[in-house]
C-alpha atoms as an extended CHARMM CRD file, in Angstrom:
* protein
*
        73  EXT
         1         1  UNK       CA             39.3490000000       51.3930000000      136.3140000000  PROA      1               0.0000000000
         2         2  UNK       CA             38.9860000000       47.7100000000      137.1100000000  PROA      2               0.0000000000
         3         3  UNK       CA             35.2400000000       47.8200000000      136.3230000000  PROA      3               0.0000000000
         4         4  UNK       CA             33.4940000000       45.3440000000      133.9770000000  PROA      4               0.0000000000
         5         5  UNK       CA             32.3630000000       46.4330000000      130.5260000000  PROA      5               0.0000000000
         6         6  UNK       CA             29.3300000000       45.0400000000      128.7060000000  PROA      6               0.0000000000
         7         7  UNK       CA             29.0860000000       45.3660000000      124.9410000000  PROA      7               0.0000000000
         8         8  UNK       CA             26.0930000000       45.0230000000      122.6210000000  PROA      8               0.0000000000
         9         9  UNK       CA             26.7630000000       45.1380000000      118.8720000000  PROA      9               0.0000000000
        10        10  UNK       CA             24.2120000000       47.3340000000      117.1110000000  PROA      10              0.0000000000
        11        11  UNK       CA             25.3980000000       46.6380000000      113.5730000000  PROA      11              0.0000000000
        12        12  UNK       CA             28.3340000000       45.1360000000      111.7080000000  PROA      12              0.0000000000
        13        13  UNK       CA             29.0970000000       45.8180000000      108.0550000000  PROA      13              0.0000000000
        14        14  UNK       CA             31.9110000000       43.7680000000      106.5440000000  PROA      14              0.0000000000
        15        15  UNK       CA             33.4930000000       43.5190000000      103.1310000000  PROA      15              0.0000000000
        16        16  UNK       CA             36.6560000000       41.6390000000      102.3420000000  PROA      16              0.0000000000
        17        17  UNK       CA             39.0570000000       42.1110000000      105.2270000000  PROA      17              0.0000000000
        18        18  UNK       CA             37.4620000000       45.2520000000      106.6980000000  PROA      18              0.0000000000
        19        19  UNK       CA             34.4810000000       45.7260000000      109.0030000000  PROA      19              0.0000000000
        20        20  UNK       CA             32.6390000000       48.7430000000      110.3900000000  PROA      20              0.0000000000
        21        21  UNK       CA             31.1360000000       48.1070000000      113.8260000000  PROA      21              0.0000000000
        22        22  UNK       CA             28.5980000000       50.1780000000      115.7500000000  PROA      22              0.0000000000
        23        23  UNK       CA             28.6060000000       48.9950000000      119.3650000000  PROA      23              0.0000000000
        24        24  UNK       CA             26.6990000000       50.1510000000      122.4750000000  PROA      24              0.0000000000
        25        25  UNK       CA             28.7930000000       49.7260000000      125.6240000000  PROA      25              0.0000000000
        26        26  UNK       CA             28.4530000000       50.2840000000      129.3700000000  PROA      26              0.0000000000
        27        27  UNK       CA             31.1600000000       50.3090000000      132.0450000000  PROA      27              0.0000000000
        28        28  UNK       CA             29.4180000000       49.8850000000      135.4000000000  PROA      28              0.0000000000
        29        29  UNK       CA             30.4890000000       48.8000000000      138.8440000000  PROA      29              0.0000000000
        30        30  UNK       CA             32.4430000000       49.9830000000      141.8320000000  PROA      30              0.0000000000
        31        31  UNK       CA             35.7200000000       51.8110000000      141.3070000000  PROA      31              0.0000000000
        32        32  UNK       CA             38.9170000000       51.2290000000      143.3090000000  PROA      32              0.0000000000
        33        33  UNK       CA             37.8990000000       54.0700000000      145.6350000000  PROA      33              0.0000000000
        34        34  UNK       CA             34.5930000000       52.3240000000      146.4640000000  PROA      34              0.0000000000
        35        35  UNK       CA             32.4800000000       54.8360000000      144.5470000000  PROA      35              0.0000000000
        36        36  UNK       CA             30.0010000000       53.7830000000      141.8530000000  PROA      36              0.0000000000
        37        37  UNK       CA             31.1970000000       54.0750000000      138.2570000000  PROA      37              0.0000000000
        38        38  UNK       CA             28.9600000000       54.2450000000      135.1820000000  PROA      38              0.0000000000
        39        39  UNK       CA             30.1520000000       55.3500000000      131.7600000000  PROA      39              0.0000000000
        40        40  UNK       CA             28.3600000000       54.4780000000      128.5420000000  PROA      40              0.0000000000
        41        41  UNK       CA             28.4970000000       55.2680000000      124.8730000000  PROA      41              0.0000000000
        42        42  UNK       CA             28.1230000000       54.0690000000      121.3300000000  PROA      42              0.0000000000
        43        43  UNK       CA             31.3510000000       53.2870000000      119.5290000000  PROA      43              0.0000000000
        44        44  UNK       CA             32.0650000000       53.3380000000      115.8270000000  PROA      44              0.0000000000
        45        45  UNK       CA             35.0400000000       51.1270000000      115.1080000000  PROA      45              0.0000000000
        46        46  UNK       CA             36.8960000000       49.6900000000      112.1390000000  PROA      46              0.0000000000
        47        47  UNK       CA             38.3960000000       46.2030000000      112.3050000000  PROA      47              0.0000000000
        48        48  UNK       CA             40.7840000000       44.4830000000      109.9070000000  PROA      48              0.0000000000
        49        49  UNK       CA             41.1760000000       40.7330000000      109.4160000000  PROA      49              0.0000000000
        50        50  UNK       CA             44.7660000000       39.5950000000      109.8860000000  PROA      50              0.0000000000
        51        51  UNK       CA             46.6060000000       36.9090000000      107.9480000000  PROA      51              0.0000000000
        52        52  UNK       CA             45.7370000000       34.5110000000      110.7970000000  PROA      52              0.0000000000
        53        53  UNK       CA             42.0000000000       35.1160000000      110.2310000000  PROA      53              0.0000000000
        54        54  UNK       CA             41.5120000000       37.0340000000      113.4960000000  PROA      54              0.0000000000
        55        55  UNK       CA             39.8860000000       40.4590000000      113.5910000000  PROA      55              0.0000000000
        56        56  UNK       CA             41.7550000000       43.3690000000      115.1890000000  PROA      56              0.0000000000
        57        57  UNK       CA             40.7500000000       46.9690000000      115.7730000000  PROA      57              0.0000000000
        58        58  UNK       CA             42.3100000000       49.3500000000      113.2590000000  PROA      58              0.0000000000
        59        59  UNK       CA             40.3120000000       52.3520000000      114.5530000000  PROA      59              0.0000000000
        60        60  UNK       CA             38.6870000000       52.5050000000      117.9940000000  PROA      60              0.0000000000
        61        61  UNK       CA             36.3420000000       55.4720000000      118.4580000000  PROA      61              0.0000000000
        62        62  UNK       CA             34.5550000000       54.7510000000      121.7740000000  PROA      62              0.0000000000
        63        63  UNK       CA             32.3570000000       57.8640000000      121.6810000000  PROA      63              0.0000000000
        64        64  UNK       CA             31.7800000000       57.7000000000      117.9380000000  PROA      64              0.0000000000
        65        65  UNK       CA             28.1760000000       58.8820000000      117.9350000000  PROA      65              0.0000000000
        66        66  UNK       CA             28.3950000000       61.5050000000      120.7050000000  PROA      66              0.0000000000
        67        67  UNK       CA             27.5970000000       65.0460000000      119.5640000000  PROA      67              0.0000000000
        68        68  UNK       CA             30.5380000000       67.4100000000      119.6220000000  PROA      68              0.0000000000
        69        69  UNK       CA             30.3540000000       70.8770000000      121.0780000000  PROA      69              0.0000000000
        70        70  UNK       CA             30.7450000000       73.8600000000      118.8090000000  PROA      70              0.0000000000
        71        71  UNK       CA             34.0860000000       75.5930000000      118.8650000000  PROA      71              0.0000000000
        72        72  UNK       CA             34.0200000000       79.1540000000      120.0850000000  PROA      72              0.0000000000
        73        73  UNK       CA             36.9940000000       80.1760000000      117.9430000000  PROA      73              0.0000000000
């Protein structure tokens, strides 16, 4: 969308080479069509430390804490 994202870690739990992150995020600005854009959520993510010592996302769940609707099946 070409709009900036701001991220605020809520909590990080790490053990060994794995980490669970809970992160509040907001995408806000003006979209390519000139209209305002605002999307926000709380992500639950899992990161893994690579052999080079850098952390990389193994699981990215951007709407991790959003309630899900009930299936009508």
